[in-house]
Backbone and ligand atoms as CSV (ligand in chain L), in Angstrom:
chain,resi,resn,atom,element,x,y,z
A,1,MET,N,N,6.553,15.858,8.781
A,1,MET,CA,C,5.176,15.737,8.288
A,1,MET,C,C,4.427,17.050,8.498
A,2,ASN,N,N,3.601,17.433,7.517
A,2,ASN,CA,C,2.929,18.733,7.672
A,2,ASN,C,C,1.830,18.684,8.739
A,3,HIS,N,N,1.459,19.867,9.232
A,3,HIS,CA,C,0.580,19.940,10.414
A,3,HIS,C,C,-0.791,19.320,10.161
A,4,GLN,N,N,-1.318,19.558,8.955
A,4,GLN,CA,C,-2.647,19.027,8.626
A,4,GLN,C,C,-2.632,17.490,8.688
A,5,HIS,N,N,-1.594,16.904,8.115
A,5,HIS,CA,C,-1.505,15.446,8.089
A,5,HIS,C,C,-1.275,14.871,9.490
A,6,LEU,N,N,-0.418,15.548,10.235
A,6,LEU,CA,C,-0.136,15.108,11.602
A,6,LEU,C,C,-1.412,15.140,12.438
A,7,ALA,N,N,-2.200,16.206,12.247
A,7,ALA,CA,C,-3.457,16.347,13.003
A,7,ALA,C,C,-4.405,15.189,12.667
A,8,LEU,N,N,-4.455,14.815,11.392
A,8,LEU,CA,C,-5.341,13.707,10.993
A,8,LEU,C,C,-4.952,12.403,11.688
A,9,LEU,N,N,-3.655,12.201,11.872
A,9,LEU,CA,C,-3.198,10.989,12.579
A,9,LEU,C,C,-3.493,11.099,14.070
A,10,GLN,N,N,-3.266,12.289,14.609
A,10,GLN,CA,C,-3.439,12.471,16.057
A,10,GLN,C,C,-4.910,12.439,16.475
A,11,GLN,N,N,-5.801,12.801,15.536
A,11,GLN,CA,C,-7.231,12.783,15.851
A,11,GLN,C,C,-7.803,11.362,15.844
A,12,GLY,N,N,-7.019,10.409,15.427
A,12,GLY,CA,C,-7.491,9.023,15.367
A,12,GLY,C,C,-7.811,8.495,16.759
A,13,PRO,N,N,-8.736,7.536,16.838
A,13,PRO,CA,C,-9.107,6.975,18.140
A,13,PRO,C,C,-7.974,6.126,18.711
A,14,PRO,N,N,-7.963,5.920,20.036
A,14,PRO,CA,C,-6.974,4.991,20.605
A,14,PRO,C,C,-7.210,3.588,20.026
A,15,SER,N,N,-6.147,2.803,19.913
A,15,SER,CA,C,-6.287,1.457,19.342
A,15,SER,C,C,-7.196,0.606,20.208
A,16,HIS,N,N,-8.230,0.039,19.617
A,16,HIS,CA,C,-9.060,-0.912,20.371
A,16,HIS,C,C,-9.187,-2.244,19.642
A,17,LYS,N,N,-8.844,-2.257,18.349
A,17,LYS,CA,C,-8.793,-3.533,17.632
A,17,LYS,C,C,-7.318,-3.881,17.412
A,18,PRO,N,N,-7.003,-5.180,17.324
A,18,PRO,CA,C,-5.582,-5.564,17.244
A,18,PRO,C,C,-4.821,-4.890,16.098
A,19,ALA,N,N,-5.479,-4.675,14.958
A,19,ALA,CA,C,-4.747,-4.143,13.797
A,19,ALA,C,C,-4.792,-2.614,13.703
A,20,ASP,N,N,-5.390,-1.944,14.669
A,20,ASP,CA,C,-5.488,-0.478,14.580
A,20,ASP,C,C,-4.118,0.198,14.494
A,21,THR,N,N,-3.160,-0.349,15.235
A,21,THR,CA,C,-1.809,0.222,15.218
A,21,THR,C,C,-1.230,0.169,13.805
A,22,TRP,N,N,-1.474,-0.966,13.133
A,22,TRP,CA,C,-0.932,-1.119,11.773
A,22,TRP,C,C,-1.672,-0.213,10.789
A,23,ALA,N,N,-2.959,-0.041,11.030
A,23,ALA,CA,C,-3.748,0.842,10.162
A,23,ALA,C,C,-3.238,2.285,10.268
A,24,ARG,N,N,-2.946,2.693,11.482
A,24,ARG,CA,C,-2.436,4.048,11.701
A,24,ARG,C,C,-1.087,4.233,10.984
A,25,LEU,N,N,-0.222,3.227,11.114
A,25,LEU,CA,C,1.098,3.326,10.475
A,25,LEU,C,C,0.989,3.328,8.944
A,26,CYS,N,N,0.050,2.562,8.403
A,26,CYS,CA,C,-0.183,2.581,6.944
A,26,CYS,C,C,-0.617,3.980,6.509
A,27,CYS,N,N,-1.515,4.576,7.289
A,27,CYS,CA,C,-1.988,5.934,6.954
A,27,CYS,C,C,-0.841,6.941,7.052
A,28,GLU,N,N,0.014,6.776,8.045
A,28,GLU,CA,C,1.162,7.681,8.193
A,28,GLU,C,C,2.071,7.591,6.962
A,29,GLN,N,N,2.351,6.365,6.527
A,29,GLN,CA,C,3.181,6.181,5.328
A,29,GLN,C,C,2.493,6.773,4.098
A,30,ALA,N,N,1.167,6.610,4.019
A,30,ALA,CA,C,0.416,7.152,2.870
A,30,ALA,C,C,0.524,8.677,2.831
A,31,LEU,N,N,0.410,9.297,3.987
A,31,LEU,CA,C,0.472,10.765,4.033
A,31,LEU,C,C,1.894,11.251,3.716
A,32,LEU,N,N,2.894,10.493,4.141
A,32,LEU,CA,C,4.284,10.858,3.812
A,32,LEU,C,C,4.523,10.740,2.299
A,33,ALA,N,N,3.935,9.725,1.676
A,33,ALA,CA,C,4.056,9.565,0.217
A,33,ALA,C,C,3.450,10.770,-0.489
A,34,LEU,N,N,2.296,11.177,-0.002
A,34,LEU,CA,C,1.604,12.349,-0.556
A,34,LEU,C,C,2.496,13.590,-0.489
A,35,GLU,N,N,3.160,13.751,0.635
A,35,GLU,CA,C,4.031,14.918,0.814
A,35,GLU,C,C,5.242,14.874,-0.114
A,36,GLN,N,N,5.578,13.680,-0.593
A,36,GLN,CA,C,6.689,13.534,-1.561
A,36,GLN,C,C,6.207,13.679,-2.991
A,37,GLY,N,N,4.926,14.010,-3.176
A,37,GLY,CA,C,4.391,14.155,-4.523
A,37,GLY,C,C,4.066,12.830,-5.181
A,38,CYS,N,N,3.873,11.801,-4.342
A,38,CYS,CA,C,3.568,10.464,-4.865
A,38,CYS,C,C,2.137,10.088,-4.490
A,39,TYR,N,N,1.677,8.936,-4.968
A,39,TYR,CA,C,0.328,8.473,-4.610
A,39,TYR,C,C,0.274,8.157,-3.117
A,40,ALA,N,N,-0.858,8.501,-2.518
A,40,ALA,CA,C,-1.005,8.389,-1.066
A,40,ALA,C,C,-1.319,6.949,-0.660
A,41,VAL,N,N,-0.303,6.108,-0.727
A,41,VAL,CA,C,-0.466,4.704,-0.331
A,41,VAL,C,C,0.741,4.284,0.513
A,42,GLY,N,N,0.462,3.631,1.634
A,42,GLY,CA,C,1.517,3.129,2.507
A,42,GLY,C,C,1.269,1.660,2.816
A,43,ALA,N,N,2.354,0.936,3.098
A,43,ALA,CA,C,2.231,-0.507,3.344
A,43,ALA,C,C,3.251,-0.941,4.378
A,44,LEU,N,N,2.952,-2.051,5.053
A,44,LEU,CA,C,3.931,-2.600,5.988
A,44,LEU,C,C,3.756,-4.101,6.159
A,45,LEU,N,N,4.813,-4.713,6.664
A,45,LEU,CA,C,4.804,-6.150,6.940
A,45,LEU,C,C,4.941,-6.359,8.434
A,46,VAL,N,N,4.086,-7.242,8.958
A,46,VAL,CA,C,4.068,-7.538,10.382
A,46,VAL,C,C,4.314,-9.040,10.538
A,47,ASN,N,N,5.155,-9.407,11.513
A,47,ASN,CA,C,5.464,-10.836,11.668
A,47,ASN,C,C,4.509,-11.527,12.636
A,48,GLU,N,N,4.741,-12.812,12.852
A,48,GLU,CA,C,3.857,-13.633,13.682
A,48,GLU,C,C,3.770,-13.125,15.117
A,49,ALA,N,N,4.862,-12.532,15.584
A,49,ALA,CA,C,4.892,-12.016,16.954
A,49,ALA,C,C,4.241,-10.634,17.042
A,50,GLN,N,N,3.584,-10.224,15.952
A,50,GLN,CA,C,2.938,-8.896,15.900
A,50,GLN,C,C,3.961,-7.773,16.093
A,51,GLU,N,N,5.109,-7.958,15.407
A,51,GLU,CA,C,6.132,-6.912,15.384
A,51,GLU,C,C,6.257,-6.403,13.962
A,52,LEU,N,N,6.547,-5.107,13.844
A,52,LEU,CA,C,6.728,-4.498,12.528
A,52,LEU,C,C,8.053,-4.971,11.929
A,53,LEU,N,N,8.000,-5.533,10.720
A,53,LEU,CA,C,9.238,-5.963,10.058
A,53,LEU,C,C,9.780,-4.829,9.194
A,54,CYS,N,N,8.962,-4.288,8.328
A,54,CYS,CA,C,9.399,-3.136,7.526
A,54,CYS,C,C,8.188,-2.411,6.960
A,55,SER,N,N,8.423,-1.181,6.522
A,55,SER,CA,C,7.341,-0.371,5.973
A,55,SER,C,C,7.840,0.308,4.699
A,56,ALA,N,N,6.904,0.772,3.887
A,56,ALA,CA,C,7.263,1.441,2.631
A,56,ALA,C,C,6.082,2.286,2.187
A,57,ARG,N,N,6.342,3.136,1.207
A,57,ARG,CA,C,5.259,3.971,0.677
A,57,ARG,C,C,5.453,4.149,-0.818
A,58,ASN,N,N,4.400,4.606,-1.447
A,58,ASN,CA,C,4.458,4.825,-2.889
A,58,ASN,C,C,5.596,5.806,-3.211
A,59,GLN,N,N,6.372,5.462,-4.245
A,59,GLN,CA,C,7.547,6.262,-4.607
A,59,GLN,C,C,7.580,6.529,-6.119
A,60,VAL,N,N,6.419,6.556,-6.774
A,60,VAL,CA,C,6.430,6.636,-8.240
A,60,VAL,C,C,7.115,7.895,-8.778
A,61,PHE,N,N,7.082,8.986,-8.004
A,61,PHE,CA,C,7.753,10.212,-8.465
A,61,PHE,C,C,8.861,10.664,-7.509
A,62,ALA,N,N,9.289,9.779,-6.623
A,62,ALA,CA,C,10.232,10.194,-5.578
A,62,ALA,C,C,11.663,10.347,-6.077
A,63,GLU,N,N,12.004,9.696,-7.193
A,63,GLU,CA,C,13.405,9.670,-7.634
A,63,GLU,C,C,13.697,10.712,-8.712
A,64,GLY,N,N,12.754,11.603,-8.959
A,64,GLY,CA,C,12.974,12.625,-9.979
A,64,GLY,C,C,12.595,12.157,-11.377
A,65,HIS,N,N,12.123,10.909,-11.473
A,65,HIS,CA,C,11.598,10.404,-12.745
A,65,HIS,C,C,10.486,9.428,-12.396
A,66,TYR,N,N,9.630,9.140,-13.352
A,66,TYR,CA,C,8.504,8.237,-13.110
A,66,TYR,C,C,8.995,6.800,-12.975
A,67,ASN,N,N,8.599,6.146,-11.884
A,67,ASN,CA,C,8.923,4.734,-11.668
A,67,ASN,C,C,7.609,3.968,-11.548
A,68,SER,N,N,7.231,3.300,-12.641
A,68,SER,CA,C,5.929,2.617,-12.660
A,68,SER,C,C,5.863,1.474,-11.652
A,69,ALA,N,N,7.014,0.990,-11.201
A,69,ALA,CA,C,7.032,-0.087,-10.199
A,69,ALA,C,C,7.115,0.467,-8.783
A,70,GLY,N,N,6.903,1.765,-8.640
A,70,GLY,CA,C,7.092,2.391,-7.326
A,70,GLY,C,C,5.901,2.312,-6.393
A,71,HIS,N,N,4.979,1.381,-6.629
A,71,HIS,CA,C,3.835,1.228,-5.719
A,71,HIS,C,C,4.322,0.783,-4.338
A,72,ALA,N,N,3.540,1.120,-3.321
A,72,ALA,CA,C,3.962,0.849,-1.943
A,72,ALA,C,C,4.274,-0.628,-1.716
A,73,GLU,N,N,3.410,-1.508,-2.241
A,73,GLU,CA,C,3.612,-2.946,-2.021
A,73,GLU,C,C,4.886,-3.421,-2.728
A,74,MET,N,N,5.172,-2.876,-3.911
A,74,MET,CA,C,6.376,-3.271,-4.652
A,74,MET,C,C,7.629,-2.847,-3.875
A,75,GLN,N,N,7.615,-1.620,-3.365
A,75,GLN,CA,C,8.742,-1.112,-2.576
A,75,GLN,C,C,8.946,-1.987,-1.328
A,76,LEU,N,N,7.826,-2.337,-0.717
A,76,LEU,CA,C,7.869,-3.134,0.515
A,76,LEU,C,C,8.451,-4.524,0.240
A,77,LEU,N,N,8.016,-5.140,-0.852
A,77,LEU,CA,C,8.477,-6.505,-1.156
A,77,LEU,C,C,9.918,-6.495,-1.651
A,78,ASP,N,N,10.330,-5.435,-2.331
A,78,ASP,CA,C,11.754,-5.277,-2.675
A,78,ASP,C,C,12.591,-5.293,-1.394
A,79,ARG,N,N,12.102,-4.548,-0.411
A,79,ARG,CA,C,12.835,-4.439,0.860
A,79,ARG,C,C,12.863,-5.793,1.580
A,80,LEU,N,N,11.741,-6.459,1.610
A,80,LEU,CA,C,11.679,-7.786,2.255
A,80,LEU,C,C,12.700,-8.730,1.629
A,81,GLU,N,N,12.711,-8.780,0.304
A,81,GLU,CA,C,13.563,-9.764,-0.373
A,81,GLU,C,C,15.044,-9.409,-0.247
A,82,ALA,N,N,15.359,-8.104,-0.203
A,82,ALA,CA,C,16.759,-7.688,-0.081
A,82,ALA,C,C,17.261,-7.796,1.357
A,83,GLU,N,N,16.409,-7.448,2.306
A,83,GLU,CA,C,16.876,-7.308,3.688
A,83,GLU,C,C,16.555,-8.509,4.582
A,84,TYR,N,N,15.523,-9.274,4.203
A,84,TYR,CA,C,15.104,-10.398,5.070
A,84,TYR,C,C,14.942,-11.684,4.269
A,85,PRO,N,N,15.988,-12.110,3.545
A,85,PRO,CA,C,15.833,-13.308,2.716
A,85,PRO,C,C,15.509,-14.563,3.527
A,86,ALA,N,N,15.900,-14.598,4.814
A,86,ALA,CA,C,15.678,-15.801,5.633
A,86,ALA,C,C,14.321,-15.801,6.337
A,87,GLN,N,N,13.544,-14.783,6.106
A,87,GLN,CA,C,12.236,-14.684,6.767
A,87,GLN,C,C,11.212,-15.617,6.105
A,88,ASP,N,N,10.499,-16.415,6.898
A,88,ASP,CA,C,9.405,-17.253,6.389
A,88,ASP,C,C,8.235,-16.341,5.996
A,89,ARG,N,N,7.923,-16.304,4.717
A,89,ARG,CA,C,6.878,-15.395,4.209
A,89,ARG,C,C,5.493,-15.750,4.734
A,90,SER,N,N,5.287,-17.053,5.002
A,90,SER,CA,C,3.939,-17.465,5.421
A,90,SER,C,C,3.603,-16.956,6.823
A,91,ALA,N,N,4.611,-16.443,7.529
A,91,ALA,CA,C,4.384,-15.921,8.873
A,91,ALA,C,C,4.058,-14.429,8.861
A,92,LEU,N,N,3.984,-13.841,7.670
A,92,LEU,CA,C,3.836,-12.385,7.577
A,92,LEU,C,C,2.428,-11.971,7.162
A,93,THR,N,N,2.025,-10.819,7.653
A,93,THR,CA,C,0.811,-10.171,7.154
A,93,THR,C,C,1.216,-8.843,6.531
A,94,LEU,N,N,0.738,-8.621,5.312
A,94,LEU,CA,C,1.007,-7.353,4.627
A,94,LEU,C,C,-0.210,-6.454,4.815
A,95,TYR,N,N,0.009,-5.300,5.422
A,95,TYR,CA,C,-1.047,-4.288,5.548
A,95,TYR,C,C,-0.767,-3.198,4.528
A,96,VAL,N,N,-1.842,-2.723,3.887
A,96,VAL,CA,C,-1.673,-1.659,2.891
A,96,VAL,C,C,-2.889,-0.744,2.962
A,97,SER,N,N,-2.663,0.549,2.741
A,97,SER,CA,C,-3.756,1.506,2.933
A,97,SER,C,C,-4.787,1.458,1.818
A,98,LEU,N,N,-4.454,0.858,0.681
A,98,LEU,CA,C,-5.383,0.795,-0.453
A,98,LEU,C,C,-5.371,-0.615,-1.027
A,99,GLN,N,N,-6.526,-1.077,-1.445
A,99,GLN,CA,C,-6.646,-2.412,-2.062
A,99,GLN,C,C,-5.618,-2.557,-3.186
A,100,PRO,N,N,-4.866,-3.651,-3.227
A,100,PRO,CA,C,-3.803,-3.788,-4.238
A,100,PRO,C,C,-4.320,-3.772,-5.688
A,101,CYS,N,N,-3.515,-3.215,-6.549
A,101,CYS,CA,C,-3.824,-3.179,-7.986
A,101,CYS,C,C,-3.426,-4.522,-8.619
A,102,LEU,N,N,-3.654,-4.645,-9.893
A,102,LEU,CA,C,-3.316,-5.867,-10.646
A,102,LEU,C,C,-1.831,-6.219,-10.526
A,103,MET,N,N,-0.962,-5.219,-10.724
A,103,MET,CA,C,0.486,-5.465,-10.657
A,103,MET,C,C,0.882,-5.961,-9.269
A,104,CYS,N,N,0.415,-5.268,-8.244
A,104,CYS,CA,C,0.832,-5.607,-6.883
A,104,CYS,C,C,0.224,-6.937,-6.434
A,105,TYR,N,N,-0.972,-7.218,-6.885
A,105,TYR,CA,C,-1.597,-8.509,-6.576
A,105,TYR,C,C,-0.694,-9.635,-7.075
A,106,GLY,N,N,-0.240,-9.520,-8.317
A,106,GLY,CA,C,0.658,-10.528,-8.882
A,106,GLY,C,C,1.953,-10.628,-8.107
A,107,ARG,N,N,2.515,-9.487,-7.746
A,107,ARG,CA,C,3.782,-9.481,-7.002
A,107,ARG,C,C,3.629,-10.122,-5.630
A,108,ILE,N,N,2.495,-9.853,-4.988
A,108,ILE,CA,C,2.230,-10.437,-3.667
A,108,ILE,C,C,2.215,-11.965,-3.771
A,109,LEU,N,N,1.589,-12.479,-4.819
A,109,LEU,CA,C,1.552,-13.938,-5.011
A,109,LEU,C,C,2.956,-14.481,-5.256
A,110,LEU,N,N,3.712,-13.808,-6.122
A,110,LEU,CA,C,5.066,-14.285,-6.444
A,110,LEU,C,C,6.002,-14.206,-5.248
A,111,ALA,N,N,5.739,-13.267,-4.360
A,111,ALA,CA,C,6.606,-13.083,-3.193
A,111,ALA,C,C,6.279,-14.061,-2.068
A,112,GLY,N,N,5.199,-14.842,-2.211
A,112,GLY,CA,C,4.885,-15.852,-1.201
A,112,GLY,C,C,4.156,-15.324,0.026
A,113,ILE,N,N,3.574,-14.140,-0.114
A,113,ILE,CA,C,2.810,-13.563,1.012
A,113,ILE,C,C,1.430,-14.226,1.048
A,114,THR,N,N,0.988,-14.623,2.234
A,114,THR,CA,C,-0.281,-15.359,2.310
A,114,THR,C,C,-1.403,-14.595,3.010
A,115,GLN,N,N,-1.068,-13.484,3.665
A,115,GLN,CA,C,-2.097,-12.696,4.356
A,115,GLN,C,C,-1.950,-11.239,3.946
A,116,VAL,N,N,-3.010,-10.684,3.363
A,116,VAL,CA,C,-2.994,-9.265,2.990
A,116,VAL,C,C,-4.259,-8.614,3.540
A,117,ARG,N,N,-4.087,-7.500,4.225
A,117,ARG,CA,C,-5.226,-6.753,4.749
A,117,ARG,C,C,-5.093,-5.305,4.295
A,118,TYR,N,N,-6.131,-4.830,3.588
A,118,TYR,CA,C,-6.073,-3.450,3.100
A,118,TYR,C,C,-7.113,-2.593,3.824
A,119,LEU,N,N,-6.910,-1.276,3.769
A,119,LEU,CA,C,-7.849,-0.348,4.422
A,119,LEU,C,C,-8.924,0.079,3.416
A,120,ALA,N,N,-8.606,1.029,2.531
A,120,ALA,CA,C,-9.619,1.536,1.591
A,120,ALA,C,C,-9.815,0.569,0.431
A,121,ARG,N,N,-11.066,0.385,0.052
A,121,ARG,CA,C,-11.332,-0.360,-1.179
A,121,ARG,C,C,-10.980,0.534,-2.354
A,122,ASP,N,N,-10.552,-0.079,-3.453
A,122,ASP,CA,C,-10.264,0.683,-4.668
A,122,ASP,C,C,-11.164,0.142,-5.775
A,123,LYS,N,N,-12.376,0.719,-5.847
A,123,LYS,CA,C,-13.342,0.173,-6.815
A,123,LYS,C,C,-12.839,0.259,-8.248
A,124,PRO,N,N,-12.306,1.420,-8.689
A,124,PRO,CA,C,-11.856,1.454,-10.084
A,124,PRO,C,C,-10.549,0.700,-10.330
A,125,GLY,N,N,-9.696,0.587,-9.312
A,125,GLY,CA,C,-8.353,0.056,-9.588
A,125,GLY,C,C,-7.951,-1.196,-8.837
A,126,GLY,N,N,-8.750,-1.611,-7.849
A,126,GLY,CA,C,-8.358,-2.773,-7.051
A,126,GLY,C,C,-8.594,-4.060,-7.820
A,127,PHE,N,N,-7.684,-4.995,-7.675
A,127,PHE,CA,C,-7.826,-6.269,-8.393
A,127,PHE,C,C,-8.466,-7.297,-7.466
A,128,THR,N,N,-9.505,-7.953,-7.964
A,128,THR,CA,C,-10.277,-8.869,-7.114
A,128,THR,C,C,-9.759,-10.302,-7.190
A,129,GLY,N,N,-8.869,-10.586,-8.138
A,129,GLY,CA,C,-8.343,-11.942,-8.248
A,129,GLY,C,C,-9.186,-12.838,-9.150
A,130,LYS,N,N,-10.228,-12.278,-9.760
A,130,LYS,CA,C,-11.072,-13.100,-10.648
A,130,LYS,C,C,-10.405,-13.282,-12.006
A,131,HIS,N,N,-10.698,-14.404,-12.653
A,131,HIS,CA,C,-10.244,-14.695,-14.016
A,131,HIS,C,C,-8.720,-14.760,-14.137
A,132,LEU,N,N,-8.089,-15.361,-13.162
A,132,LEU,CA,C,-6.631,-15.545,-13.235
A,132,LEU,C,C,-6.300,-16.753,-14.110
A,133,PRO,N,N,-5.182,-16.707,-14.837
A,133,PRO,CA,C,-4.711,-17.922,-15.521
A,133,PRO,C,C,-4.451,-19.026,-14.481
A,134,ALA,N,N,-4.476,-20.284,-14.937
A,134,ALA,CA,C,-4.479,-21.424,-14.005
A,134,ALA,C,C,-3.342,-21.402,-12.985
A,135,ALA,N,N,-2.129,-21.126,-13.454
A,135,ALA,CA,C,-0.987,-21.177,-12.534
A,135,ALA,C,C,-1.109,-20.096,-11.459
A,136,TRP,N,N,-1.626,-18.951,-11.869
A,136,TRP,CA,C,-1.802,-17.855,-10.904
A,136,TRP,C,C,-2.957,-18.150,-9.960
A,137,ALA,N,N,-3.992,-18.753,-10.477
A,137,ALA,CA,C,-5.144,-19.104,-9.635
A,137,ALA,C,C,-4.704,-20.098,-8.560
A,138,GLU,N,N,-3.810,-20.998,-8.939
A,138,GLU,CA,C,-3.309,-21.977,-7.977
A,138,GLU,C,C,-2.498,-21.270,-6.886
A,139,LEU,N,N,-1.659,-20.331,-7.307
A,139,LEU,CA,C,-0.897,-19.534,-6.325
A,139,LEU,C,C,-1.841,-18.771,-5.394
A,140,ALA,N,N,-2.900,-18.233,-5.988
A,140,ALA,CA,C,-3.820,-17.378,-5.231
A,140,ALA,C,C,-4.588,-18.160,-4.163
A,141,THR,N,N,-4.678,-19.483,-4.311
A,141,THR,CA,C,-5.407,-20.259,-3.293
A,141,THR,C,C,-4.676,-20.215,-1.949
A,142,ARG,N,N,-3.395,-19.883,-1.977
A,142,ARG,CA,C,-2.613,-19.826,-0.727
A,142,ARG,C,C,-2.812,-18.505,0.015
A,143,THR,N,N,-3.377,-17.529,-0.676
A,143,THR,CA,C,-3.327,-16.161,-0.162
A,143,THR,C,C,-4.713,-15.616,0.171
A,144,SER,N,N,-4.819,-14.998,1.324
A,144,SER,CA,C,-6.074,-14.377,1.753
A,144,SER,C,C,-5.921,-12.857,1.674
A,145,ILE,N,N,-6.735,-12.235,0.834
A,145,ILE,CA,C,-6.661,-10.773,0.665
A,145,ILE,C,C,-8.048,-10.202,0.947
A,146,CYS,N,N,-8.161,-9.400,1.998
A,146,CYS,CA,C,-9.470,-8.789,2.298
A,146,CYS,C,C,-9.280,-7.500,3.093
A,147,GLN,N,N,-10.392,-6.823,3.300
A,147,GLN,CA,C,-10.325,-5.556,4.029
A,147,GLN,C,C,-9.973,-5.824,5.496
A,148,ALA,N,N,-9.165,-4.954,6.059
A,148,ALA,CA,C,-8.702,-5.130,7.442
A,148,ALA,C,C,-9.842,-4.870,8.424
A,149,ASP,N,N,-9.828,-5.598,9.523
A,149,ASP,CA,C,-10.788,-5.362,10.603
A,149,ASP,C,C,-10.180,-4.329,11.550
A,150,VAL,N,N,-10.430,-3.065,11.229
A,150,VAL,CA,C,-9.838,-1.957,11.997
A,150,VAL,C,C,-10.908,-0.896,12.234
A,151,ASP,N,N,-10.594,0.052,13.096
A,151,ASP,CA,C,-11.519,1.159,13.332
A,151,ASP,C,C,-11.798,1.888,12.012
A,152,ASP,N,N,-13.068,2.229,11.825
A,152,ASP,CA,C,-13.497,2.875,10.579
A,152,ASP,C,C,-12.741,4.185,10.309
A,153,TYR,N,N,-12.267,4.827,11.359
A,153,TYR,CA,C,-11.532,6.088,11.177
A,153,TYR,C,C,-10.374,5.900,10.199
A,154,TRP,N,N,-9.657,4.801,10.341
A,154,TRP,CA,C,-8.452,4.588,9.520
A,154,TRP,C,C,-8.817,4.253,8.077
A,155,ILE,N,N,-9.936,3.533,7.905
A,155,ILE,CA,C,-10.384,3.222,6.544
A,155,ILE,C,C,-10.800,4.523,5.848
A,156,ARG,N,N,-11.504,5.369,6.584
A,156,ARG,CA,C,-11.931,6.652,5.997
A,156,ARG,C,C,-10.735,7.565,5.727
A,157,LEU,N,N,-9.742,7.534,6.610
A,157,LEU,CA,C,-8.556,8.372,6.370
A,157,LEU,C,C,-7.787,7.884,5.132
A,158,ALA,N,N,-7.668,6.583,4.971
A,158,ALA,CA,C,-6.988,6.028,3.787
A,158,ALA,C,C,-7.736,6.432,2.509
A,159,GLU,N,N,-9.073,6.422,2.572
A,159,GLU,CA,C,-9.893,6.856,1.423
A,159,GLU,C,C,-9.712,8.347,1.158
A,160,GLN,N,N,-9.745,9.106,2.242
A,160,GLN,CA,C,-9.613,10.565,2.124
A,160,GLN,C,C,-8.261,10.942,1.495
A,161,ALA,N,N,-7.220,10.212,1.891
A,161,ALA,CA,C,-5.881,10.497,1.358
A,161,ALA,C,C,-5.865,10.340,-0.161
A,162,ILE,N,N,-6.504,9.295,-0.651
A,162,ILE,CA,C,-6.501,9.006,-2.086
A,162,ILE,C,C,-7.499,9.879,-2.849
A,163,GLU,N,N,-8.682,10.073,-2.251
A,163,GLU,CA,C,-9.767,10.716,-3.005
A,163,GLU,C,C,-9.801,12.222,-2.859
A,164,GLN,N,N,-9.322,12.751,-1.738
A,164,GLN,CA,C,-9.430,14.196,-1.523
A,164,GLN,C,C,-8.088,14.895,-1.356
A,165,LEU,N,N,-7.214,14.348,-0.502
A,165,LEU,CA,C,-5.966,15.068,-0.219
A,165,LEU,C,C,-5.044,15.043,-1.437
A,166,GLN,N,N,-5.123,13.958,-2.186
A,166,GLN,CA,C,-4.253,13.798,-3.353
A,166,GLN,C,C,-4.890,14.428,-4.587
A,167,ASP,N,N,-4.089,15.045,-5.405
A,167,ASP,CA,C,-4.574,15.659,-6.648
A,167,ASP,C,C,-4.581,14.574,-7.736
A,168,ARG,N,N,-5.695,13.837,-7.805
A,168,ARG,CA,C,-5.745,12.687,-8.734
A,168,ARG,C,C,-5.556,13.092,-10.186
A,169,PRO,N,N,-6.292,14.114,-10.684
A,169,PRO,CA,C,-6.091,14.495,-12.098
A,169,PRO,C,C,-4.663,14.955,-12.362
A,170,GLY,N,N,-4.082,15.671,-11.376
A,170,GLY,CA,C,-2.706,16.149,-11.528
A,170,GLY,C,C,-1.721,14.993,-11.629
A,171,MET,N,N,-1.956,13.965,-10.833
A,171,MET,CA,C,-1.070,12.792,-10.865
A,171,MET,C,C,-1.189,12.079,-12.208
A,172,ARG,N,N,-2.418,11.984,-12.669
A,172,ARG,CA,C,-2.659,11.313,-13.955
A,172,ARG,C,C,-1.905,12.051,-15.077
A,173,LYS,N,N,-1.959,13.396,-15.020
A,173,LYS,CA,C,-1.251,14.196,-16.034
A,173,LYS,C,C,0.247,13.929,-15.998
A,174,ARG,N,N,0.790,13.811,-14.794
A,174,ARG,CA,C,2.233,13.564,-14.670
A,174,ARG,C,C,2.606,12.199,-15.255
A,175,VAL,N,N,1.748,11.222,-15.027
A,175,VAL,CA,C,2.022,9.877,-15.570
A,175,VAL,C,C,1.997,9.929,-17.099
A,176,VAL,N,N,0.979,10.595,-17.637
A,176,VAL,CA,C,0.848,10.657,-19.102
A,176,VAL,C,C,2.054,11.396,-19.708
A,177,LYS,N,N,2.508,12.444,-19.027
A,177,LYS,CA,C,3.716,13.155,-19.488
A,177,LYS,C,C,4.911,12.214,-19.522
A,178,ALA,N,N,5.054,11.405,-18.488
A,178,ALA,CA,C,6.176,10.457,-18.432
A,178,ALA,C,C,6.088,9.462,-19.581
A,179,TRP,N,N,4.881,9.005,-19.856
A,179,TRP,CA,C,4.694,8.057,-20.978
A,179,TRP,C,C,5.155,8.670,-22.288
A,180,ARG,N,N,4.951,9.982,-22.415
A,180,ARG,CA,C,5.315,10.660,-23.663
A,180,ARG,C,C,6.789,11.051,-23.696
A,181,GLY,N,N,7.472,10.841,-22.598
A,181,GLY,CA,C,8.870,11.227,-22.526
A,181,GLY,C,C,9.075,12.709,-22.257
A,182,GLU,N,N,8.033,13.354,-21.760
A,182,GLU,CA,C,8.147,14.787,-21.455
A,182,GLU,C,C,8.645,14.971,-20.020
A,183,PRO,N,N,9.374,16.066,-19.762
A,183,PRO,CA,C,9.904,16.266,-18.403
A,183,PRO,C,C,8.781,16.483,-17.378
A,184,ASP,N,N,9.032,16.022,-16.165
A,184,ASP,CA,C,8.084,16.190,-15.059
A,184,ASP,C,C,8.299,17.582,-14.487
A,185,THR,N,N,7.274,18.438,-14.592
A,185,THR,CA,C,7.474,19.813,-14.090
A,185,THR,C,C,6.684,20.035,-12.814
L,1,ZN,ZN,ZN,-0.070,-1.477,-7.047
């Protein structure tokens, strides 16, 4: 991890709220995604015993080509389903550094996750769960998705990663190039 990013993690306050540890780890994954040239979003799953089950980060450009399903939550749930098929999903909490988008919101419901806590709000891109078709609305009644109760430092760091550290216009250009079938340079 580069020095600037490491310093941002190290400057964080000592954990005083139960989820601070998870918030820090989400931010660490987000910064690692950024260093891979991907969107600065990290996610993890924590079990009932408050143990880390698995973690993941955005990988949309990590494989040398654009992967539209490479969002952190999608990567995380792929890992859960492949590696922990016997795990009771209702016992898990999914932490993510950014409010889930429409795609990930749907995937979270389909994967049977019932607790989601995010750090930064995503006003332009976060999905609020309003106006769902009936079957999805019924699924959504099982799931609680809200901002995590963590030290404000981690929420601000998650925001900073997306809004300042990441080159948003540059990322958008890369996505549009991929849509056109042009090489990623
Ligand atoms: Zn997403």
